[in-house]
C-alpha positions, 0 to 999 in steps of 0.5 A, a space after each residue: 088225577 087227584 088234586 089237593 084242592 079244586 081251586 087255589 086262589 092267589 090274592 085275598 082281596 075283594 075279587 079273590 075272597 068272593 070267588 073263593 067263597 062262592 066256589 066253596 058254596 058250590 061244592 069246591 074244595 078251596 084254598 087261598 094265599 095272601 102274603 100281606 093282610 086279608 081284604 086287599 087294596 080296597 079294604 086295607 090301603 084303598 077305597 075304605 081308608 081313603 073314604 074315611 079320610 075324605 070324611 075327615 077332610 070335609 069338616 073344615 067346610 062343614 064347620 064354616 058352613 054351620 055358622 051361617 046356619 045359626 050354629 056357634 062353632 068354637 075353635 077347631 083343630 085337627 089331630 092327625 094321630 087320632 084320625 090315623 088311630 081310628 082308621 087303623 082300628 076300623 081296618 083291623 075290624 074289617 080285616 077280622 071280618 074277612 078272616 071270618 068270611 073265609 073260615 065260615 065258608 071252609 076256605 083254607 087260608 095260607 098266609 104266605 106268598 104263592 108262586 105258580 110252578 106249573 098249570 096245577 101246582 103252587 108253591 106257597 111258603 115252604 109247601 107245595 100244593 096242587 089244584 084243578 084250577 088256579 085263580 090269580 087275584 093279586 090286584 095292582 100296586 102304585 107305579 113310581 117313576 124312575 127319577 132322581 130322588 124318587 125314594 123321598 116320595 110316597 104313594 097312596 100306600 104310605 099316605 095312610 100311615 104318615 106319622 104327622 100331617 104334612 103342611 105343604 104337599 105336592 100331589 103328582 098325577 091327574 087321575 082320580 086318586 091324585 084328585 081325591 088326595 089333593 082334596 083330602 090334604 087341602 081339607 085337612 089344612 095343608 097347602 096343596 099343589 097338584 101337578 099333572 103333565 097333561 092338558 086336563 085332570 081326570 083323563 078319560 072322564 067327560 070333558 065337562 066333568 074334567 073342567 068342572 072339577 078342575 074349576 071347583 078344586 081350584 076354588 077350594 084352594 088346591 093349586 093346579 098346575 097342568 103341563 107340569 112334571 117333576 124331574 128330580 127330588 132332593 131332600 134338604 134339611 127342612 123340606 123336599 126340593 122338587 125341580 120340574 122339567 121346566 126348571 122351576 122348583 117347589 118346596 114341600 114337606 111331602 110329595 105323593 105320586 098317584 100316576 097310575 097303578 100296575 098289575 101285581 104279576 112279578 114273581 108269580 111264576 107265570 113264565 113257568 106256565 106260559 100265561 100270556 101277559 100284556 106289555 104292562 104285565 096284566 094277565 090276558 083273559 077271555 070273556 070268562 076270565 080264563 088265561 091262555 092256560 086252561 086251568 088258570 084264571 084271573 080276575 080283578 085289577 091284575 087283568 087291567 080291565 076295569 080297576 074297581 072293587 065291585 067289578 072284581 067282585 062280580 068277575 069273581 062271582 062269574 068265574 065261580 058260577 062258570 067253573 063250579 056252578 055249571 052256568 057259564 057267565 061272562 061279566 058285562 063290563 059295559 055301563 059300570 057306574 063309578 064315583 070320584 070322591 073329589 070335592 065336590 064328588 063325581 058320579 058317572 055311568 055310560 059313555 062320555 060325550 066324545 065316546 058317544 059321538 065316536 060310536 053313534 055320530 050325532 047325539 043329544 046333550 042335556 046339561 045343567 050347572 047351578 048353585 046347590 041349595 045348601 050354598 044359598 045360606 053359606 055364601 059358598 061358591 061351589 057349583 054342581 053339574 048334571 049332564 045326560 048324553 042321549 042317542 037320538 034314534 033310540 032316545 036311549 040315555 047312554 051317558 050320565 055325569 054328575 058333579 056335586 054333593 052325593 054324586 056317588 050315591 045318586 049315580 048308583 040308582 041312575 046306573 040301574 036305569 042306564 043298564 036297563 036301557 032307559 030312554 030320555 022320555 022315561 027319564 022325563 016321565 019320572 017325577 023329581 024329588 024336590 028339592 035335590 040335586 038329583 031332580 035335575 036328571 029328570 027335569 032337563 028339557 032343552 037340548 044343549 046347542 053349544 050357545 
């Protein structure tokens, strides 16, 4: 059978664009559909604008620290409109780059919503096209709970487009997005209350990291309330009134939910072809990103494997090499490094202590908590933390966790070592870069005994 395209990609985010570009370079005729803006969550309403907001929020501490390093700092104030305008300009620039990438790689772009009709047919806008393979790369979207007044709340999507900076903010959630935005609003001068219904924020992270971040963000001014969850939201004349499940109330100018994301599969027509889905709507795939239908694949957040942009990119490349490159490759989801741009930030790779104990039984733990050198002149109270998790029989470092300045930058290099199976002895034989936070990774010699 002759098809209009060898590959039709639904979703022009990081995974979809990379898969389409690589597939085209391998000789495939490729088209891609995007109903919003090219670039996906990360570029348009995720990692990139969020990191810009994090940079902006840091200046309040930096101005204060500068005085103790001899700088004369005059009166400062933040203009929210300037931040939004400059952020929008940068997103527009990146959006344009993605258009260029697709054009330069001979990928035809359909700027319309796509729906799967059958295993080889897609309706896109008012057209119908056929493809030998279909790739679903539609990402995820914020989940909002079904409580009275939820229409008055925002998600991270809307937070990037607020017309004015709210002075009282309630952030609901305990994951990395909630922690990051609590730090952003706090750093920009808002009174911030973070609510989490569970025991401790950053569920799934190492327990020491959870406790360290909770301690540090509280010291910076975020009011953290665990075992707390809104029951309803009411819009009053001058504020939002938030009633919690225990009956207590809070007033705020904005309430932002960051309580998880769900895969974007509604309305894709997957029921037309019998693609298997998980209970949360995620597309079920095998190790090669193939769905239950041989001609349909899926990569990125829509599969609910590891919801990180670089993972989607690698999955997209592995798909292209497998299907069009003649080199079947399954992306290895083990030991993926990641960062949380909290304040202070987190970098982590490998297993948590609890995961390692479940997998290996006995493990050796090395950890260090200390005052960063920068703080010695600023009189600040921020602490840093480094932890190694070691499997004793092989001496392999199976987990690394860092809390402190530049943790995200540090963990990238450490991630290579962990991926390569480096041992504690090899860490110990590596000369530290002094004076840095990172040198703690190669200078810890005493096992933690719990004392």
